[in-house]
N, CA, C and O atoms as a MOPAC input file, in Angstrom:
PM7 MOZYME 1SCF
protein

 N    -16.43400 1    88.15800 1    98.62800 1
 C    -15.23300 1    87.91800 1    97.87300 1
 C    -14.92700 1    86.42700 1    97.88600 1
 O    -14.97200 1    85.78100 1    98.93300 1
 N    -14.62000 1    85.89400 1    96.72400 1
 C    -14.32500 1    84.47300 1    96.61700 1
 C    -12.89600 1    84.18900 1    97.06700 1
 O    -12.03000 1    85.06300 1    97.04600 1
 N    -12.67700 1    82.94300 1    97.47300 1
 C    -11.36300 1    82.52000 1    97.94700 1
 C    -11.12000 1    81.10500 1    97.42900 1
 O    -12.00700 1    80.25600 1    97.51800 1
 N     -9.94400 1    80.84500 1    96.89600 1
 C     -9.58100 1    79.49400 1    96.46600 1
 C     -9.40600 1    78.62500 1    97.69500 1
 O     -8.87100 1    79.07600 1    98.70700 1
 N     -9.85700 1    77.37400 1    97.61200 1
 C     -9.68200 1    76.40600 1    98.69100 1
 C     -8.88500 1    75.23300 1    98.14500 1
 O     -9.20400 1    74.69600 1    97.08400 1
 N     -7.86900 1    74.84400 1    98.85900 1
 C     -7.06600 1    73.67300 1    98.51900 1
 C     -7.00000 1    72.80500 1    99.76200 1
 O     -6.71300 1    73.29300 1   100.85500 1
 N     -7.26600 1    71.51600 1    99.59300 1
 C     -7.22000 1    70.57100 1   100.70900 1
 C     -6.18600 1    69.50000 1   100.38000 1
 O     -6.24300 1    68.88500 1    99.31500 1
 N     -5.25200 1    69.28100 1   101.28000 1
 C     -4.19200 1    68.30000 1   101.08500 1
 C     -4.32800 1    67.21400 1   102.14200 1
 O     -4.44800 1    67.51600 1   103.32900 1
 N     -4.30900 1    65.95600 1   101.72300 1
 C     -4.26400 1    64.83300 1   102.65800 1
 C     -2.80900 1    64.63200 1   103.06200 1
 O     -1.92200 1    64.59200 1   102.21000 1
 N     -2.57000 1    64.50600 1   104.36100 1
 C     -1.20400 1    64.38300 1   104.87600 1
 C     -1.05000 1    63.08500 1   105.66400 1
 O     -2.03200 1    62.50700 1   106.12900 1
 N      0.19000 1    62.63900 1   105.80700 1
 C      0.46100 1    61.40900 1   106.54900 1
 C      0.39500 1    61.63700 1   108.05100 1
 O     -0.03600 1    60.75300 1   108.79100 1
 N      0.82000 1    62.82000 1   108.51600 1
 C      0.82900 1    63.13800 1   109.94700 1
 C      0.52200 1    64.61500 1   110.12100 1
 O      1.09200 1    65.45400 1   109.42300 1
 N     -0.36600 1    64.93800 1   111.03700 1
 C     -0.85800 1    66.30500 1   111.18700 1
 C      0.17400 1    67.26300 1   111.79100 1
 O      0.38800 1    68.34200 1   111.24000 1
 N      0.81300 1    66.90600 1   112.89300 1
 C      1.69300 1    67.85200 1   113.58900 1
 C      2.83200 1    68.39100 1   112.72400 1
 O      3.03600 1    69.60500 1   112.69500 1
 N      3.58600 1    67.53800 1   112.01400 1
 C      4.64700 1    68.09900 1   111.17900 1
 C      4.08500 1    68.94300 1   110.03100 1
 O      4.70700 1    69.92200 1   109.61800 1
 N      2.92300 1    68.56800 1   109.52300 1
 C      2.30700 1    69.35300 1   108.44700 1
 C      1.85700 1    70.71500 1   108.96500 1
 O      2.00400 1    71.71900 1   108.26900 1
 N      1.30900 1    70.76100 1   110.18300 1
 C      0.91900 1    72.04900 1   110.77300 1
 C      2.14500 1    72.94200 1   110.92300 1
 O      2.08800 1    74.13000 1   110.60700 1
 N      3.24500 1    72.38600 1   111.39900 1
 C      4.47700 1    73.18000 1   111.53600 1
 C      4.92900 1    73.72400 1   110.18200 1
 O      5.27500 1    74.90000 1   110.06800 1
 N      4.92800 1    72.87600 1   109.16500 1
 C      5.37100 1    73.28600 1   107.83500 1
 C      4.48500 1    74.39300 1   107.27000 1
 O      4.98600 1    75.43900 1   106.85800 1
 N      3.16500 1    74.16600 1   107.24700 1
 C      2.26500 1    75.14700 1   106.62200 1
 C      2.14100 1    76.42700 1   107.45000 1
 O      1.91600 1    77.50000 1   106.89000 1
 N      2.28300 1    76.33200 1   108.76300 1
 C      2.28800 1    77.54600 1   109.58000 1
 C      3.50000 1    78.41000 1   109.23600 1
 O      3.39600 1    79.63500 1   109.18400 1
 N      4.64600 1    77.77300 1   109.00200 1
 C      5.84100 1    78.52300 1   108.58600 1
 C      5.65000 1    79.08600 1   107.17800 1
 O      5.97500 1    80.24500 1   106.92400 1
 N      5.12800 1    78.27600 1   106.27300 1
 C      4.93400 1    78.71400 1   104.89300 1
 C      4.00800 1    79.92800 1   104.81600 1
 O      4.29700 1    80.88500 1   104.09800 1
 N      2.90500 1    79.89300 1   105.54800 1
 C      1.91600 1    80.97100 1   105.49500 1
 C      2.18600 1    82.07200 1   106.52600 1
 O      1.52200 1    83.10800 1   106.50700 1
 N      3.15500 1    81.85700 1   107.42600 1
 C      3.51300 1    82.80600 1   108.47200 1
 C      2.32500 1    83.12600 1   109.37900 1
 O      2.14000 1    84.26800 1   109.80000 1
 N      1.52500 1    82.10000 1   109.67300 1
 C      0.40900 1    82.24200 1   110.60800 1
 C     -0.01400 1    80.86500 1   111.09900 1
 O      0.26400 1    79.84700 1   110.46500 1
 N     -0.68900 1    80.85700 1   112.23600 1
 C     -1.20300 1    79.61800 1   112.80000 1
 C     -2.54900 1    79.26900 1   112.16000 1
 O     -3.21900 1    80.15300 1   111.62600 1
 N     -2.95300 1    78.00300 1   112.20400 1
 C     -4.26100 1    77.62100 1   111.66500 1
 C     -5.40500 1    78.33200 1   112.38900 1
 O     -5.30500 1    78.63000 1   113.57900 1
 N     -6.48900 1    78.59900 1   111.66300 1
 C     -7.68800 1    79.17000 1   112.28000 1
 C     -8.54100 1    78.07700 1   112.90900 1
 O     -9.35300 1    78.35800 1   113.79100 1
 N     -8.36400 1    76.81800 1   112.46200 1
 C     -9.08000 1    75.66500 1   113.01200 1
 C     -8.07500 1    74.52900 1   113.18100 1
 O     -7.31600 1    74.22700 1   112.26000 1
 N     -8.07100 1    73.90100 1   114.35600 1
 C     -7.27000 1    72.69100 1   114.57700 1
 C     -8.15700 1    71.66600 1   115.26600 1
 O     -8.75100 1    71.94300 1   116.30800 1
 N     -8.24100 1    70.47700 1   114.67400 1
 C     -8.92700 1    69.32600 1   115.26500 1
 C     -7.90300 1    68.19600 1   115.35100 1
 O     -6.76400 1    68.37100 1   114.91900 1
 N     -8.28100 1    67.05300 1   115.89400 1
 C     -7.32400 1    65.95500 1   116.02900 1
 C     -6.88000 1    65.38600 1   114.68000 1
 O     -5.83200 1    64.74600 1   114.59600 1
 N     -7.67000 1    65.61400 1   113.62200 1
 C     -7.36800 1    65.04000 1   112.31100 1
 C     -7.42700 1    66.07400 1   111.18200 1
 O     -7.47200 1    65.70300 1   110.00900 1
 N     -7.42700 1    67.36500 1   111.52300 1
 C     -7.72000 1    68.39600 1   110.52500 1
 C     -7.17200 1    69.74200 1   110.99100 1
 O     -7.15900 1    70.03200 1   112.18800 1
 N     -6.72700 1    70.54700 1   110.05800 1
 C     -6.34300 1    71.93200 1   110.35400 1
 C     -6.65600 1    72.78500 1   109.13300 1
 O     -6.62200 1    72.30200 1   108.00100 1
 N     -6.96400 1    74.06500 1   109.37400 1
 C     -7.32100 1    74.96400 1   108.26900 1
 C     -6.72400 1    76.34000 1   108.52600 1
 O     -6.73600 1    76.83900 1   109.65100 1
 N     -6.20500 1    76.93900 1   107.46800 1
 C     -5.71000 1    78.31200 1   107.49300 1
 C     -6.54800 1    79.12500 1   106.51700 1
 O     -6.80900 1    78.65600 1   105.41000 1
 N     -6.97500 1    80.32000 1   106.88700 1
 C     -7.60100 1    81.25400 1   105.95000 1
 C     -6.62700 1    82.40100 1   105.78100 1
 O     -6.62700 1    83.36100 1   106.55200 1
 N     -5.80300 1    82.28400 1   104.76800 1
 C     -4.67300 1    83.16800 1   104.53700 1
 C     -5.10400 1    84.32900 1   103.64700 1
 O     -5.87400 1    84.14500 1   102.70500 1
 N     -4.61100 1    85.50700 1   103.94600 1
 C     -4.93800 1    86.69200 1   103.14300 1
 C     -3.93600 1    86.93900 1   102.01100 1
 O     -4.28100 1    87.56000 1   101.00600 1
 N     -2.69300 1    86.45400 1   102.16900 1
 C     -1.68800 1    86.69100 1   101.13600 1
 C     -0.83400 1    85.44200 1   100.99400 1
 O      0.09800 1    85.27400 1   101.78000 1
 N     -1.09500 1    84.55600 1   100.03800 1
 C     -2.12900 1    84.66700 1    99.01200 1
 C     -3.50300 1    84.33300 1    99.59200 1
 O     -3.60000 1    83.58200 1   100.56300 1
 N     -4.56200 1    84.88400 1    99.00500 1
 C     -5.92800 1    84.67900 1    99.50000 1
 C     -6.36600 1    83.24500 1    99.21400 1
 O     -6.75700 1    82.90700 1    98.09700 1
 N     -6.29100 1    82.41400 1   100.25100 1
 C     -6.60100 1    80.99800 1   100.08800 1
 C     -7.15700 1    80.43100 1   101.39200 1
 O     -6.75500 1    80.84300 1   102.48000 1
 N     -8.07000 1    79.49800 1   101.27200 1
 C     -8.55900 1    78.67300 1   102.36700 1
 C     -7.83600 1    77.34500 1   102.17600 1
 O     -8.15900 1    76.59300 1   101.25700 1
 N     -6.86600 1    77.04900 1   103.03000 1
 C     -6.00800 1    75.88500 1   102.87300 1
 C     -6.23900 1    74.94000 1   104.03500 1
 O     -6.14600 1    75.35200 1   105.19100 1
 N     -6.54100 1    73.67500 1   103.75200 1
 C     -6.82900 1    72.70200 1   104.80600 1
 C     -5.99400 1    71.44500 1   104.61300 1
 O     -5.62200 1    71.09300 1   103.49300 1
 N     -5.70900 1    70.77800 1   105.72200 1
 C     -5.04400 1    69.47900 1   105.69200 1
 C     -5.81800 1    68.52900 1   106.59300 1
 O     -6.48400 1    68.95800 1   107.53600 1
 N     -5.72600 1    67.23300 1   106.29700 1
 C     -6.36100 1    66.24600 1   107.16600 1
 C     -5.63800 1    64.91500 1   107.05000 1
 O     -4.92800 1    64.64900 1   106.08000 1
 N     -5.84100 1    64.09100 1   108.06400 1
 C     -5.32200 1    62.73200 1   108.08200 1
 C     -6.52900 1    61.81200 1   107.96000 1
 O     -7.39300 1    61.80300 1   108.83700 1
 N     -6.59500 1    61.04200 1   106.88400 1
 C     -7.68100 1    60.09900 1   106.64000 1
 C     -7.06000 1    58.79200 1   106.17100 1
 O     -6.38800 1    58.76000 1   105.14000 1
 N     -7.27700 1    57.72200 1   106.91200 1
 C     -6.69300 1    56.43200 1   106.54000 1
 C     -7.11400 1    55.99200 1   105.14900 1
 O     -6.34300 1    55.32500 1   104.45900 1
 N     -8.31800 1    56.34700 1   104.72100 1
 C     -8.82800 1    55.89300 1   103.43100 1
 C     -8.35500 1    56.74800 1   102.25200 1
 O     -8.66200 1    56.42900 1   101.10300 1
 N     -7.61000 1    57.83000 1   102.51800 1
 C     -7.19700 1    58.73000 1   101.44400 1
 C     -5.68500 1    58.70500 1   101.27200 1
 O     -4.93600 1    58.68400 1   102.24900 1
 N     -5.24900 1    58.70600 1   100.02300 1
 C     -3.82300 1    58.80600 1    99.72700 1
 C     -3.34600 1    60.21100 1   100.08500 1
 O     -4.13700 1    61.15500 1   100.08700 1
 N     -2.05900 1    60.35300 1   100.38700 1
 C     -1.52800 1    61.68200 1   100.65800 1
 C     -1.42100 1    62.45900 1    99.35100 1
 O     -1.30000 1    61.87500 1    98.27400 1
 N     -1.46700 1    63.78000 1    99.46100 1
 C     -1.38800 1    64.65100 1    98.29000 1
 C     -2.62900 1    65.50900 1    98.19100 1
 O     -3.42100 1    65.57000 1    99.13100 1
 N     -2.80600 1    66.17800 1    97.05500 1
 C     -3.95800 1    67.05800 1    96.87200 1
 C     -5.22000 1    66.22300 1    96.97200 1
 O     -5.38000 1    65.23700 1    96.25300 1
 N     -6.11600 1    66.61800 1    97.86400 1
 C     -7.35600 1    65.89900 1    98.12000 1
 C     -8.47400 1    66.44200 1    97.23300 1
 O     -9.13200 1    65.67800 1    96.52700 1
 N     -8.69000 1    67.75800 1    97.26600 1
 C     -9.72100 1    68.35200 1    96.42600 1
 C     -9.48200 1    69.83700 1    96.24600 1
 O     -8.71700 1    70.45800 1    96.98200 1
 N    -10.15400 1    70.39100 1    95.25100 1
 C    -10.06200 1    71.81000 1    94.93300 1
 C    -11.44600 1    72.42400 1    95.04500 1
 O    -12.43700 1    71.84500 1    94.60100 1
 N    -11.49600 1    73.61600 1    95.65200 1
 C    -12.78800 1    74.27600 1    95.84500 1
 C    -12.64500 1    75.77100 1    95.61300 1
 O    -11.55000 1    76.33400 1    95.65100 1
 N    -13.78200 1    76.38400 1    95.37400 1
 C    -13.87300 1    77.83800 1    95.38800 1
 C    -14.89100 1    78.19200 1    96.45600 1
 O    -16.04700 1    77.77500 1    96.39100 1
 N    -14.45300 1    78.96200 1    97.43500 1
 C    -15.30000 1    79.37000 1    98.55200 1
 C    -15.99200 1    80.67500 1    98.20600 1
 O    -15.32800 1    81.68200 1    97.96200 1
 N    -17.31500 1    80.67200 1    98.18100 1
 C    -18.10600 1    81.88300 1    97.92800 1
 C    -18.31800 1    82.62400 1    99.23900 1
 O    -18.47500 1    82.00600 1   100.29200 1
 N    -18.32200 1    83.95000 1    99.17000 1
 C    -18.51400 1    84.76400 1   100.36700 1
 C    -19.94000 1    84.75800 1   100.86200 1
 O    -20.18800 1    84.99700 1   102.04400 1
 N    -20.89700 1    84.48400 1    99.96400 1
 C    -22.30700 1    84.45400 1   100.35200 1
 C    -23.08500 1    83.62300 1    99.33500 1
 O    -22.51900 1    83.13000 1    98.35900 1
 N    -24.39300 1    83.47300 1    99.57600 1
 C    -25.23600 1    82.64600 1    98.70500 1
 C    -25.29900 1    83.19700 1    97.28500 1
 O    -25.37600 1    82.41800 1    96.33600 1
 N    -25.27000 1    84.51400 1    97.11200 1
 C    -25.32200 1    85.11500 1    95.77800 1
 C    -24.07200 1    84.76600 1    94.96700 1
 O    -24.16700 1    84.46800 1    93.77600 1
 N    -22.90500 1    84.80200 1    95.60900 1
 C    -21.67100 1    84.41900 1    94.90900 1
 C    -21.69100 1    82.94400 1    94.52600 1
 O    -21.20300 1    82.57300 1    93.45800 1
 N    -22.25400 1    82.10000 1    95.39200 1
 C    -22.37000 1    80.68200 1    95.07100 1
 C    -23.26700 1    80.49300 1    93.85000 1
 O    -22.94000 1    79.71800 1    92.95200 1
 N    -24.39100 1    81.19800 1    93.81700 1
 C    -25.30200 1    81.11500 1    92.67000 1
 C    -24.60800 1    81.60300 1    91.38600 1
 O    -24.82600 1    81.04700 1    90.31000 1
 N    -23.78100 1    82.63300 1    91.50900 1
 C    -23.02900 1    83.14300 1    90.35400 1
 C    -22.08200 1    82.07800 1    89.80300 1
 O    -21.98000 1    81.90800 1    88.58800 1
 N    -21.39200 1    81.36500 1    90.68700 1
 C    -20.48100 1    80.30700 1    90.25200 1
 C    -21.23400 1    79.20300 1    89.52200 1
 O    -20.77600 1    78.72500 1    88.48400 1
 N    -22.37500 1    78.79700 1    90.04800 1
 C    -23.17400 1    77.75100 1    89.39700 1
 C    -23.69000 1    78.23800 1    88.05800 1
 O    -23.71700 1    77.47200 1    87.09500 1
 N    -24.10400 1    79.50700 1    87.97500 1
 C    -24.62400 1    80.06600 1    86.72100 1
 C    -23.55300 1    80.07400 1    85.63700 1
 O    -23.86700 1    79.86900 1    84.46400 1
 N    -22.30100 1    80.30700 1    86.00300 1
 C    -21.20900 1    80.27300 1    85.01900 1
 C    -21.14400 1    78.91000 1    84.34700 1
 O    -20.99000 1    78.82000 1    83.12900 1
 N    -21.26000 1    77.85200 1    85.13900 1
 C    -21.21900 1    76.50800 1    84.58000 1
 C    -22.45100 1    76.24200 1    83.72000 1
 O    -22.34800 1    75.66600 1    82.63700 1
 N    -23.60700 1    76.66100 1    84.20600 1
 C    -24.85700 1    76.42900 1    83.48000 1
 C    -24.85500 1    77.12400 1    82.11400 1
 O    -25.35000 1    76.56700 1    81.13300 1
 N    -24.29800 1    78.33900 1    82.05100 1
 C    -24.24500 1    79.07600 1    80.77300 1
 C    -23.45100 1    78.32700 1    79.71400 1
 O    -23.73100 1    78.45800 1    78.52300 1
 N    -22.48300 1    77.55800 1    80.12600 1
 C    -21.66400 1    76.80800 1    79.17700 1
 C    -22.05300 1    75.33400 1    79.12200 1
 O    -21.30800 1    74.50000 1    78.60800 1
 N    -23.22800 1    75.03100 1    79.66000 1
 C    -23.80100 1    73.69200 1    79.64500 1
 C    -22.91000 1    72.64700 1    80.31300 1
 O    -22.86000 1    71.49100 1    79.89300 1
 N    -22.21300 1    73.07500 1    81.35300 1
 C    -21.42900 1    72.14400 1    82.17100 1
 C    -22.31200 1    71.72000 1    83.33400 1
 O    -22.79500 1    72.55700 1    84.09600 1
 N    -22.51600 1    70.43200 1    83.46400 1
 C    -23.39000 1    69.91000 1    84.51600 1
 C    -22.77800 1    70.15000 1    85.89100 1
 O    -21.57300 1    69.99500 1    86.08600 1
 N    -23.62200 1    70.52600 1    86.83000 1
 C    -23.19800 1    70.63900 1    88.22200 1
 C    -24.23700 1    69.95300 1    89.09000 1
 O    -25.41400 1    69.88600 1    88.73800 1
 N    -23.79100 1    69.45200 1    90.21600 1
 C    -24.65500 1    68.72500 1    91.14400 1
 C    -24.79700 1    69.54900 1    92.42000 1
 O    -23.80400 1    69.78600 1    93.10800 1
 N    -26.02200 1    69.99300 1    92.75300 1
 C    -26.19500 1    70.77700 1    93.98700 1
 C    -26.20200 1    69.87000 1    95.21200 1
 O    -26.57300 1    68.69900 1    95.13900 1
 N    -25.78700 1    70.43700 1    96.32800 1
 C    -25.87100 1    69.75100 1    97.60900 1
 C    -26.15000 1    70.81000 1    98.66900 1
 O    -25.28000 1    71.61700 1    98.99700 1
 N    -27.36200 1    70.80200 1    99.19700 1
 C    -27.75700 1    71.80100 1   100.20100 1
 C    -27.55200 1    71.25300 1   101.60100 1
 O    -27.83900 1    70.08800 1   101.87400 1
 N    -27.05100 1    72.10700 1   102.48700 1
 C    -26.89600 1    71.73700 1   103.88700 1
 C    -25.90500 1    70.61600 1   104.12800 1
 O    -26.08000 1    69.83100 1   105.06000 1
 N    -24.87700 1    70.52600 1   103.31500 1
 C    -23.87600 1    69.46400 1   103.47300 1
 C    -23.14700 1    69.62700 1   104.80500 1
 O    -22.94600 1    70.74200 1   105.28500 1
 N    -22.76100 1    68.51000 1   105.38600 1
 C    -22.00800 1    68.49700 1   106.65100 1
 C    -20.69300 1    67.80000 1   106.36500 1
 O    -20.63200 1    66.57300 1   106.28400 1
 N    -19.63300 1    68.59500 1   106.21200 1
 C    -18.32500 1    68.04900 1   105.90400 1
 C    -17.24800 1    69.03600 1   106.31600 1
 O    -17.47300 1    70.24700 1   106.32200 1
 N    -16.07500 1    68.51600 1   106.66200 1
 C    -14.91900 1    69.34600 1   107.04000 1
 C    -15.25700 1    70.29300 1   108.19000 1
 O    -14.87200 1    71.46200 1   108.17500 1
 N    -15.97900 1    69.78000 1   109.18400 1
 C    -16.34700 1    70.54500 1   110.38100 1
 C    -17.17400 1    71.77900 1   110.03400 1
 O    -17.08200 1    72.79600 1   110.72100 1
 N    -17.98000 1    71.70000 1   108.97600 1
 C    -18.80100 1    72.84600 1   108.56700 1
 C    -20.10200 1    72.37200 1   107.92900 1
 O    -20.21400 1    71.23200 1   107.47800 1
 N    -21.08400 1    73.27700 1   107.90200 1
 C    -22.33900 1    73.07300 1   107.16200 1
 C    -22.34600 1    74.07100 1   106.02100 1
 O    -22.19000 1    75.27500 1   106.22600 1
 N    -22.53000 1    73.54700 1   104.80800 1
 C    -22.40400 1    74.38300 1   103.61300 1
 C    -23.41200 1    73.98900 1   102.54900 1
 O    -23.87200 1    72.84800 1   102.49600 1
 N    -23.74800 1    74.95600 1   101.70100 1
 C    -24.42800 1    74.67400 1   100.43900 1
 C    -23.34900 1    74.57400 1    99.38600 1
 O    -22.36900 1    75.31800 1    99.42100 1
 N    -23.52800 1    73.64000 1    98.42900 1
 C    -22.46500 1    73.35300 1    97.46800 1
 C    -23.01000 1    73.08300 1    96.07500 1
 O    -24.18100 1    72.75400 1    95.88600 1
 N    -22.12000 1    73.23500 1    95.11700 1
 C    -22.29700 1    72.72000 1    93.76500 1
 C    -21.02600 1    71.97300 1    93.42500 1
 O    -19.92600 1    72.43900 1    93.72000 1
 N    -21.17600 1    70.80700 1    92.80000 1
 C    -20.04600 1    69.98400 1    92.38800 1
 C    -19.98800 1    69.94200 1    90.86800 1
 O    -21.02500 1    69.90600 1    90.20600 1
 N    -18.78300 1    69.94700 1    90.31400 1
 C    -18.58800 1    69.76900 1    88.87900 1
 C    -17.30000 1    68.98400 1    88.67300 1
 O    -16.38800 1    69.03900 1    89.49800 1
 N    -17.23500 1    68.25900 1    87.57300 1
 C    -16.05500 1    67.46800 1    87.24500 1
 C    -15.49000 1    67.96600 1    85.92600 1
 O    -16.21400 1    68.07000 1    84.93600 1
 N    -14.19200 1    68.27600 1    85.91200 1
 C    -13.58000 1    68.78100 1    84.68300 1
 C    -13.37200 1    67.63500 1    83.68900 1
 O    -13.57500 1    66.47600 1    84.05100 1
 N    -12.97500 1    67.92500 1    82.45300 1
 C    -12.82000 1    66.87200 1    81.44400 1
 C    -11.80100 1    65.78900 1    81.81000 1
 O    -11.85400 1    64.68900 1    81.26000 1
 N    -10.88100 1    66.08100 1    82.72300 1
 C     -9.89900 1    65.08000 1    83.15200 1
 C    -10.33100 1    64.36000 1    84.42600 1
 O     -9.53100 1    63.65600 1    85.04300 1
 N    -11.59300 1    64.53200 1    84.82200 1
 C    -12.18400 1    63.89800 1    86.00000 1
 C    -11.68700 1    64.48900 1    87.31300 1
 O    -11.75200 1    63.82400 1    88.34700 1
 N    -11.18500 1    65.74000 1    87.29400 1
 C    -10.83700 1    66.44700 1    88.51800 1
 C    -12.12100 1    67.04700 1    89.08200 1
 O    -12.80800 1    67.80600 1    88.40000 1
 N    -12.43900 1    66.70600 1    90.32400 1
 C    -13.67200 1    67.17400 1    90.95400 1
 C    -13.43200 1    68.56000 1    91.55800 1
 O    -12.46500 1    68.77200 1    92.28900 1
 N    -14.32700 1    69.49600 1    91.24000 1
 C    -14.31000 1    70.85600 1    91.80000 1
 C    -15.56700 1    71.05700 1    92.61400 1
 O    -16.64800 1    70.60200 1    92.24100 1
 N    -15.41200 1    71.74300 1    93.72600 1
 C    -16.53100 1    72.05200 1    94.60900 1
 C    -16.62100 1    73.56600 1    94.76600 1
 O    -15.62800 1    74.22200 1    95.08200 1
 N    -17.79600 1    74.11200 1    94.54600 1
 C    -18.07600 1    75.51400 1    94.83600 1
 C    -18.96400 1    75.50100 1    96.06300 1
 O    -19.94100 1    74.75300 1    96.10000 1
 N    -18.65100 1    76.32300 1    97.09100 1
 C    -19.40500 1    76.20200 1    98.33400 1
 C    -19.53700 1    77.54100 1    99.05300 1
 O    -18.74500 1    78.46400 1    98.86300 1
 N    -20.57300 1    77.60400 1    99.88800 1
 C    -20.77500 1    78.72400 1   100.81500 1
 C    -21.05400 1    78.11000 1   102.18400 1
 O    -22.03100 1    77.38100 1   102.35300 1
 N    -20.19100 1    78.40600 1   103.16600 1
 C    -20.34100 1    77.84900 1   104.51300 1
 C    -21.27700 1    78.72400 1   105.33300 1
 O    -21.11400 1    79.94200 1   105.39700 1
 N    -22.26300 1    78.08200 1   105.96100 1
 C    -23.21900 1    78.79200 1   106.79800 1
 C    -22.87500 1    78.71500 1   108.27900 1
 O    -23.16300 1    79.64800 1   109.03000 1
 N    -22.24800 1    77.58900 1   108.71800 1
 C    -22.02800 1    77.39900 1   110.14100 1
 C    -20.96000 1    76.32700 1   110.35500 1
 O    -20.67200 1    75.54100 1   109.45200 1
 N    -20.38700 1    76.30000 1   111.53100 1
 C    -19.43800 1    75.26400 1   111.92000 1
 C    -20.20100 1    74.01600 1   112.34100 1
 O    -21.37600 1    74.08900 1   112.70100 1
 N    -19.52900 1    72.87200 1   112.29300 1
 C    -20.10100 1    71.60400 1   112.74300 1
 C    -19.12000 1    70.95500 1   113.71600 1
 O    -17.91300 1    71.18000 1   113.63000 1
 N    -19.63600 1    70.15900 1   114.63200 1
 C    -18.80400 1    69.55500 1   115.67600 1
 C    -17.99300 1    68.36300 1   115.17600 1
 O    -16.99500 1    67.99700 1   115.79700 1
 N    -18.40300 1    67.75100 1   114.06100 1
 C    -17.70900 1    66.57300 1   113.55000 1
 C    -17.27800 1    66.78900 1   112.09500 1
 O    -17.76500 1    67.69700 1   111.42100 1
 N    -16.36200 1    65.94700 1   111.62700 1
 C    -15.83300 1    66.06700 1   110.26300 1
 C    -16.94000 1    65.86400 1   109.23500 1
 O    -17.07500 1    66.66300 1   108.30800 1
 N    -17.72500 1    64.81500 1   109.38800 1
 C    -18.85800 1    64.56900 1   108.50400 1
 C    -18.45800 1    64.00300 1   107.15900 1
 O    -17.30600 1    63.62600 1   106.94300 1
 N    -19.42800 1    63.94900 1   106.25600 1
 C    -19.23300 1    63.46400 1   104.88600 1
 C    -20.28900 1    64.11700 1   104.01900 1
 O    -21.30500 1    64.60000 1   104.52000 1
 N    -20.05000 1    64.13200 1   102.72700 1
 C    -21.06400 1    64.70600 1   101.84300 1
 C    -21.22300 1    63.85500 1   100.60500 1
 O    -20.72500 1    62.73000 1   100.56300 1
 N    -21.90600 1    64.36600 1    99.59600 1
 C    -22.27000 1    63.57700 1    98.42700 1
 C    -21.52200 1    64.00800 1    97.18000 1
 O    -22.12300 1    64.13300 1    96.11200 1
 N    -20.23900 1    64.23500 1    97.29400 1
 C    -19.43900 1    64.63900 1    96.14300 1
 C    -19.41500 1    63.52400 1    95.11100 1
 O    -19.48000 1    62.34400 1    95.45600 1
 N    -19.32300 1    63.90600 1    93.84300 1
 C    -19.11700 1    62.87000 1    92.83900 1
 C    -17.76500 1    62.21000 1    93.07800 1
 O    -16.76800 1    62.89600 1    93.30500 1
 N    -17.73000 1    60.90100 1    93.03000 1
 C    -16.47400 1    60.18600 1    93.27600 1
 C    -15.75900 1    60.02200 1    91.93900 1
 O    -16.31300 1    59.43000 1    91.01200 1
 N    -14.52700 1    60.54300 1    91.82600 1
 C    -13.80300 1    60.39200 1    90.56800 1
 C    -13.42300 1    58.94300 1    90.33100 1
 O    -13.45100 1    58.11600 1    91.24200 1
 N    -13.06800 1    58.65200 1    89.08800 1
 C    -12.64000 1    57.30100 1    88.75700 1
 C    -11.42400 1    56.93600 1    89.59900 1
 O    -10.57400 1    57.79000 1    89.85300 1
 N    -11.32700 1    55.67800 1    90.03600 1
 C    -10.17800 1    55.27700 1    90.84700 1
 C     -8.87400 1    55.38900 1    90.05100 1
 O     -8.85900 1    55.23500 1    88.83000 1
 N     -7.79900 1    55.65700 1    90.75800 1
 C     -6.48000 1    55.68500 1    90.13900 1
 C     -5.49800 1    55.09000 1    91.12300 1
 O     -5.85700 1    54.78800 1    92.26200 1
 N     -4.26800 1    54.92000 1    90.69400 1
 C     -3.25300 1    54.38000 1    91.59400 1
 C     -3.05000 1    55.30100 1    92.78800 1
 O     -2.79200 1    54.83000 1    93.89600 1
 N     -3.16300 1    56.62300 1    92.57200 1
 C     -2.91900 1    57.57900 1    93.64900 1
 C     -4.13800 1    57.73400 1    94.55800 1
 O     -3.97800 1    57.91000 1    95.76600 1
 N     -5.34900 1    57.67400 1    94.00800 1
 C     -6.55800 1    57.93400 1    94.78500 1
 C     -7.53700 1    56.77900 1    94.60200 1
 O     -8.33100 1    56.80500 1    93.66200 1
 N     -7.50900 1    55.76900 1    95.46400 1
 C     -8.44500 1    54.66400 1    95.32100 1
 C     -9.88600 1    55.12100 1    95.56000 1
 O    -10.13200 1    56.09600 1    96.27000 1
 N    -10.81500 1    54.41000 1    94.96500 1
 C    -12.22900 1    54.74200 1    95.16100 1
 C    -12.58600 1    54.56100 1    96.62900 1
 O    -12.13800 1    53.61300 1    97.27400 1
 N    -13.39600 1    55.47900 1    97.15400 1
 C    -13.77000 1    55.44100 1    98.56500 1
 C    -15.27700 1    55.35600 1    98.69200 1
 O    -16.00300 1    55.72400 1    97.76900 1
 N    -15.75000 1    54.87500 1    99.82500 1
 C    -17.18200 1    54.81100 1   100.09100 1
 C    -17.79700 1    56.20800 1   100.14900 1
 O    -18.86800 1    56.44200 1    99.59000 1
 N    -17.11900 1    57.12900 1   100.82500 1
 C    -17.58300 1    58.50100 1   100.89200 1
 C    -16.44500 1    59.41000 1   100.48100 1
 O    -15.27400 1    59.07600 1   100.66200 1
 N    -16.78300 1    60.52900 1    99.94100 1
 C    -15.80600 1    61.49900 1    99.48000 1
 C    -16.16900 1    62.78900 1   100.16200 1
 O    -17.22700 1    63.35200 1    99.88100 1
 N    -15.33800 1    63.27100 1   101.03900 1
 C    -15.68500 1    64.46400 1   101.79600 1
 C    -14.99700 1    65.67800 1   101.25800 1
 O    -13.79900 1    65.66900 1   100.97200 1
 N    -15.77200 1    66.72200 1   101.12500 1
 C    -15.30900 1    68.04800 1   100.77200 1
 C    -14.61800 1    68.06900 1    99.46400 1
 O    -14.16400 1    69.12400 1    99.02200 1

């Protein structure tokens, strides 16, 4: 079963954890010194926050989490059928996880990631996402994670 993923960059982790734990009525499933994640059933969402000096606060990225490799392939096939280019990334190490991914950019340059996580990782990591055009809210970065 697929799950929407939303990642928000925050200014400070502890107050954000308190806020989102109250909003979702549950504690995070993952907490690191710079990152927290909730896998909420109602609404069905994988919601993450992180503190990154190089990232502006606000919505960081949008993803669709596939339940398995077949669902990930289905998501990529949807884009391919409509001739929307996607960029594969196998074995990516980002957001404390190892995942296979496909990246696509919508007509307004919003980057979408479709992914299937295979295992946890000990560090935050980085991956090879397409970097959107710089804007006042989101300056161009050397690496773009998740």
